[in-house]
N, C-alpha and C positions, 0 to 999 in steps of 0.2 A: 594421742600417743604421748607417753611421758618422756621427759628429757633423757632418762637413762636408756630407755629402749632406742630412742633416736640416736644417741651417741654410740650405742653398741652397733647398730646398723651402719652408721657412717664409718666407724673404724673398720668394720668388716669389709666393706666395699673398698675403702682406700688401701687397706693392707693386701687384700686378695687380688684387686685389679678387675673384679667382675663388673659388668655393666650394672647400673643402678636397678634396672628392671629385673635383674636376675637374683636379687637378694632373696635367699631362701625363706619361705613362710615359716618354716620350723623354728627359726630364730625368734619369732614373735616380736619383731622390730617394726611391724607395719610394712607397708609397701616401700620399695626402693625410692620411688619418686617422692614420697612423704619425707623420707630421710634426706634426700637431696634438697628439698625445699627448706628443711630445718637447717641444713648446712649453710645454704645460701642466706637465710635469715640471720643466723648466728654470725656469719661473716660480715654482713651489713651492719649488725649491731656492735661489732668490735669485740665479740666474745673471745675469739681465738687470740687476738693481740693481747687482751687483758689476761687470759689464761697463761700465755707465754711469759708475760711480765711477772705474774704472781709466782709461777714456778721458779723463775730465775731468782726472785727475791728470797724465796724460801730456801733454795739450794745455797745461795750465797750466805744466808744467815746461819745455815748448818755447816758451813765450811766445806761444802761438797762440790764446789766449782773450781776447777783448775784453769784460770784464765790464761796461763802461759801456753795452753794447748788449743786455744780458740782459733778458729779460722774464719775469714771473711771472704765472700766472693762478690762478683758484680751484681748478683741478684739482690743483695741487701745494701750495698754501698756502690754508688756510681763511680766510674773511673774519672780521675781528675782530667780536666781538659778534654773530656769526651772519649779518651782512649784512642786506639789506632783505627784508621778507616778500614772498612771491610775489604778483603781481597777481591780482585776482579774475578768474575765468574765467566766461564766459557759460554758462548751462545749455543743454544740447542735447536734453533730454528733452521729453516731450509737454507742451504748454502751450496756453492759450487765446490767441488773437490771431494776427496775420499772421506768416508765416515770415520770418525774418531773412535767409534764404539765397535765397529766390525773388524775382525781380523781376517786377513787373506789366507785362511787355511783351506787347503784343497780337500775335495771330497775323496775319501779313500775308496779304492775299488779292489775287488778280489782278483787275485792273479788267475790267469787263464789255465794254469797248470793244476788248479784244484778242481 
């Protein structure tokens, strides 16, 4: 399978959210698992990181990037000093006492007058 067909299949799956195995044969992109393997191989080879770098360089050279509107999140930059500790979560195991998920709603009954 050529690179263009693989890229078409990869982008279709990632944009549509369908499982790799459901890639339509009519698209002539090969099977979904072949596209997935190509995605994995390109990731390991650093293709996506390099593509991102080249796109940023070209957009910067053309004056098409407004850096004043850029945003950064913790997925790309770790929090200084590790950030805040995670909040405590409630136990969901067996315990004594009432359930926190069940509400004490009574069962409704039809009136005898009907």
